[in-house]
C-alpha positions in Angstrom: 29.3 -8.6 -0.7 31.3 -11.0 -2.8 33.4 -9.8 -5.7 31.8 -10.6 -9.1 32.5 -9.5 -12.7 30.8 -6.2 -13.7 28.7 -7.9 -16.4 26.9 -9.8 -13.7 25.6 -6.6 -12.0 23.0 -4.0 -12.8 22.3 -0.7 -11.1 18.9 0.2 -9.7 18.4 2.8 -12.5 18.0 -0.1 -14.9 15.1 -1.7 -12.9 12.6 -1.3 -15.7 14.8 -2.9 -18.4 14.4 -6.5 -17.2 11.8 -9.1 -18.1 11.4 -10.4 -14.6 12.6 -9.4 -11.1 13.5 -12.4 -8.8 13.8 -11.9 -5.1 15.9 -14.7 -3.6 15.6 -13.6 0.0 13.6 -15.7 2.5 9.8 -15.7 2.5 9.7 -13.6 5.7 12.0 -10.9 4.1 9.9 -10.9 1.0 6.6 -10.6 3.0 7.9 -7.5 4.8 8.6 -5.7 1.6 9.9 -6.3 -1.9 10.4 -4.6 -5.3 7.1 -4.2 -7.0 6.4 -7.1 -9.5 9.1 -9.3 -8.0 8.6 -13.1 -7.5 10.0 -14.9 -4.5 12.3 -17.8 -5.2 14.3 -18.1 -2.0 17.7 -19.7 -2.1 17.3 -20.2 1.7 13.9 -20.3 3.3 13.3 -18.9 6.8 14.2 -22.0 8.7 17.3 -22.7 6.5 18.5 -19.2 6.9 18.3 -19.5 10.7 20.2 -22.8 10.6 23.0 -21.4 8.5 23.2 -18.3 10.6 23.4 -20.3 13.9 26.1 -22.6 12.5 28.1 -19.5 11.4 28.0 -18.0 14.8 28.3 -21.1 17.0 30.6 -23.4 15.0 32.4 -21.8 12.1 31.9 -19.8 8.9 33.4 -22.8 6.9 30.8 -25.2 8.3 28.0 -22.7 7.6 29.2 -22.2 4.0 29.2 -26.0 3.4 25.6 -26.3 4.6 24.5 -23.1 2.9 26.0 -24.3 -0.4 24.0 -27.6 -0.3 20.8 -25.8 0.6 21.2 -23.0 -1.9 22.1 -25.5 -4.7 19.0 -27.5 -4.0 16.7 -24.5 -3.9 18.1 -23.0 -7.1 17.4 -26.3 -8.8 13.9 -26.3 -7.5 13.4 -22.7 -8.7 14.5 -23.6 -12.2 12.2 -26.6 -12.3 9.2 -24.7 -10.9 9.5 -21.2 -12.3 12.0 -20.9 -15.1 11.9 -24.0 -17.4 9.4 -22.3 -19.7 11.5 -19.2 -20.1 12.9 -18.6 -23.6 16.6 -18.2 -24.3 16.3 -14.4 -24.5 14.8 -14.1 -21.1 16.5 -11.4 -19.0 15.9 -11.6 -15.2 17.2 -9.3 -12.5 18.1 -11.1 -9.3 18.4 -9.5 -5.9 18.9 -10.4 -2.2 19.5 -8.2 0.8 22.8 -6.6 -0.2 23.5 -8.0 -3.6 25.9 -10.6 -2.2 26.2 -14.4 -2.2 22.5 -15.3 -2.4 21.7 -13.3 -5.5 25.2 -14.0 -6.9 24.7 -17.8 -6.7 21.4 -17.6 -8.6 22.8 -15.2 -11.2 25.8 -17.4 -12.0 23.6 -20.6 -12.4 21.1 -18.8 -14.6 23.8 -17.4 -16.8 25.4 -20.9 -17.1 22.0 -22.0 -18.6 22.2 -19.2 -21.1 19.9 -16.6 -19.7 21.2 -13.0 -19.5 20.7 -12.8 -15.7 22.1 -10.0 -13.7 22.1 -9.2 -10.0 21.0 -5.9 -8.5 24.0 -3.9 -7.2 23.5 -3.4 -3.5 20.3 -5.5 -3.4 17.2 -4.7 -1.5 19.1 -2.4 0.8 19.8 0.0 -2.1 16.2 -0.2 -3.3 14.9 0.6 0.1 17.1 3.7 0.3 15.9 4.8 -3.1 12.3 4.5 -2.0 13.0 6.7 1.1 14.9 9.3 -0.9 12.2 9.5 -3.7 9.4 9.8 -1.1 11.2 12.9 0.2 11.6 14.5 -3.3 8.9 13.3 -5.7 5.8 14.8 -4.0 7.1 18.4 -4.3 7.0 18.1 -8.1 3.4 16.9 -8.3 0.2 18.8 -8.5 -2.2 17.2 -6.0 -5.9 17.7 -5.9 -7.5 16.6 -2.6 -11.1 15.5 -2.3 -12.4 16.6 1.1 -15.6 16.1 3.1 -16.8 14.3 6.2 -17.2 10.5 6.5 -19.7 9.0 4.1 -19.1 11.7 1.4 -18.0 8.9 -1.1 -14.5 10.4 -1.5 -13.0 6.9 -2.2 -15.8 6.1 -4.7 -15.3 9.4 -6.5 -11.5 8.6 -6.7 -12.5 5.4 -8.5 -14.7 7.3 -10.8 -11.9 9.8 -11.6 -9.6 6.9 -12.4 -12.3 5.5 -14.7 -12.4 9.0 -16.4 -8.7 8.7 -17.1 -7.4 10.8 -14.3 -4.3 10.1 -12.2 -5.2 9.0 -8.6 -3.4 8.2 -5.4 -5.7 5.9 -3.4 -4.2 6.1 0.0 -6.8 4.0 1.7 -6.5 1.3 -1.1 -2.7 1.2 -0.7 -3.0 1.0 3.0 -5.8 -1.6 2.9 -7.9 0.5 5.3 -11.0 2.6 5.1 -9.5 5.4 7.1 -11.8 5.5 10.2 -11.9 3.9 13.6 -14.2 1.2 12.1 -12.4 1.1 8.9 -10.1 -2.0 8.7 -10.7 -4.0 5.5 -12.5 -7.2 6.3 -10.4 -9.7 4.3 -7.2 -7.8 3.7 -4.7 -7.2 6.4 -2.7 -3.9 6.3 0.8 -4.1 4.8 3.8 -3.2 6.9 5.0 0.4 6.9 7.9 -0.5 4.5 5.5 -2.2 2.0 3.1 0.7 2.2 5.9 3.1 1.4 6.9 0.9 -1.6 3.3 1.0 -2.8 3.3 4.8 -2.6 6.6 5.0 -4.4 5.5 2.7 -7.2 2.5 5.0 -7.9 4.3 8.3 -7.5 7.2 7.4 -9.8 4.7 6.4 -12.6 2.6 9.6 -12.7 2.9 12.4 -15.2 4.0 15.6 -13.3 2.3 17.7 -15.9 -1.1 16.4 -14.9 -3.0 16.6 -11.6 -2.9 13.7 -9.1 -6.2 13.2 -7.3 -6.4 11.9 -3.8 -8.6 12.2 -0.7 -8.2 13.9 2.6 -6.7 11.6 5.3 -5.1 12.1 8.7 -1.4 11.3 8.9 -2.3 7.9 10.2 -4.3 5.3 8.2 -5.0 2.5 10.5 -1.6 1.5 11.9 0.3 3.1 9.0 1.5 6.7 8.6 1.8 8.7 5.4 5.4 9.8 4.9 6.1 13.3 6.1 7.1 15.0 2.8 4.1 13.6 1.0 1.7 14.5 3.8 2.9 18.1 3.9 2.4 18.4 0.1 -1.1 17.1 0.4 -1.9 19.5 3.2 -1.0 22.4 1.0 -2.7 21.1 -2.1 -5.8 22.5 -3.8 -9.0 21.1 -2.3 -12.5 20.1 -3.6 -15.1 19.7 -0.9 -17.9 17.2 -1.4 -21.2 18.4 0.2 -23.8 15.6 0.3 -27.0 15.3 2.3 -27.1 13.0 5.4 -29.5 10.6 3.8 -27.2 10.0 0.8 -24.2 9.6 3.1 -26.0 7.0 5.2 -27.0 5.1 2.2 -23.4 5.1 0.9 -22.0 4.0 4.3 -24.4 1.1 4.5 -23.3 0.0 1.0 -19.6 0.4 1.8 -19.6 -1.4 5.3 -21.5 -4.5 4.4 -18.8 -6.6 6.1 -19.6 -5.0 9.4 -23.3 -5.5 8.9 -22.7 -9.1 8.1 -20.8 -9.7 11.4 -22.6 -8.0 14.3 -20.3 -9.4 17.0 -17.3 -7.9 15.2 -19.1 -4.6 14.7 -19.8 -4.4 18.5 -16.2 -5.1 19.3 -15.1 -2.3 17.1 -17.7 0.0 18.7 -15.9 -0.6 22.0 -13.1 1.6 20.6 -15.4 4.6 20.9 -15.9 4.2 24.7 -13.2 6.6 25.7 -14.8 9.4 23.6 -18.5 8.6 24.1 -18.8 6.6 27.3 -20.2 3.2 28.0 -23.9 4.2 28.0 -23.7 5.7 24.5 -21.8 2.8 23.1 -24.2 0.4 24.7 -27.1 2.2 22.9 -25.3 1.8 19.6 -24.7 -1.9 20.3 -28.4 -2.2 20.9 -29.0 -0.8 17.4 -26.6 -3.4 16.0 -28.6 -6.2 17.8 -31.8 -4.7 16.4 -30.3 -4.5 13.0 -31.4 -0.8 12.8 -28.6 0.0 10.4 -29.9 3.3 8.9 -30.5 4.7 12.4 -27.1 3.5 13.6 -25.3 4.9 10.6 -27.0 8.3 11.0 -26.1 8.5 14.7 -22.5 7.5 14.2 -22.2 10.2 11.5 -23.9 13.0 13.4 -22.6 12.2 16.9 -19.1 10.8 16.2 -17.7 11.4 12.7 -19.0 14.9 11.9 -17.9 16.4 15.2 -14.5 14.7 14.8 -14.2 16.1 11.3 -15.1 19.6 12.5 -12.5 19.4 15.3 -9.6 18.1 13.2 -10.3 17.4 9.6 -11.4 20.8 8.5 -8.2 22.5 9.7 -5.8 19.8 8.5 -5.8 20.9 4.9 -4.6 24.5 4.6 -6.5 25.4 1.4 -9.8 23.8 2.2 -11.6 27.1 2.9 -10.7 28.6 -0.5 -11.4 25.4 -2.4 -14.3 24.5 -4.6 -17.5 23.1 -3.0 -19.5 20.5 -5.0 -23.1 20.0 -3.9 -23.8 16.3 -4.7 -27.4 15.4 -4.1 -26.8 11.6 -4.5 -23.8 9.4 -4.2 -24.9 6.7 -6.6 -22.4 5.4 -9.3 -24.0 7.4 -12.1 -23.9 10.7 -10.2 -20.3 10.2 -9.1 -19.3 9.3 -12.7 -20.9 12.6 -13.9 -19.1 14.5 -11.1 -15.8 12.9 -12.1 -16.2 13.8 -15.7 -16.8 17.4 -14.7 -13.7 17.5 -12.5 -11.7 16.0 -15.3 -13.0 18.6 -17.7 -14.6 16.0 -20.0 
């Protein structure tokens, strides 16, 4: 890290005191994870960063710095022209790179020469990442979680949304993971984030909640798609108070058909996802389910998947995962339509 005057630097504790957060790392670094709300204005793009690094190792640090200076200067100029010309004189941005070194230092110095009160983040993304990991170990223990439980199709996610509409605090694990939590559950148009980005999303929510009020979430296994819930958070959820949703099969089937319209719209993809169930149910059973896909017998297929796959799996693992489920409240919900869920949410919220 290069030595710079103290007035150019800001600690992570001042993160919320800036008008903008500017990530000057490469697009690939930014895509892997970044501080929430940051914009990416790379002083070196992915190819340029590789070129400078290769030159540094294969020729000399001096030659690498010459090339880097030219590229960085050009990219800072482009960033000012593209993103910053409209900013007022009082604009106060926080700039960061990987370690708070030369890349963020260069951008900070140029912006301060313009007249903006730019500062770079001490320690850069590396310090931020460590803060996320540390907070995810400690924050959950100070929060009062309430877990919505119930087998697949019980509208737990929809009820979370209704609770949010009712003014309650929610932690939507499936939404943050961009996954619907089941073997068929990948979101159609949104790829899952990486593990680091998922953890940053969790951190961003948890640091903003009021610990004096409950935080509602839904029962999940440790893994959501290819991501995993951090250990300290998951253990707190397992020990939290539970509310079990008890809905009739017909209502659950109707809800699943409404929720999985993307699978219904793409039968070939649906069939490829059903292949994942062969190890558990065998080729003959999966072939029978594929035949229902081809026949577009959606209610029958949904009912069979619920009764033959999801409910047995839930009884084997889901019911024992949450320690206080047996002593929790059970809500008999005759319908899972929006109006009914809104009424249930108001009741849970005490409104």
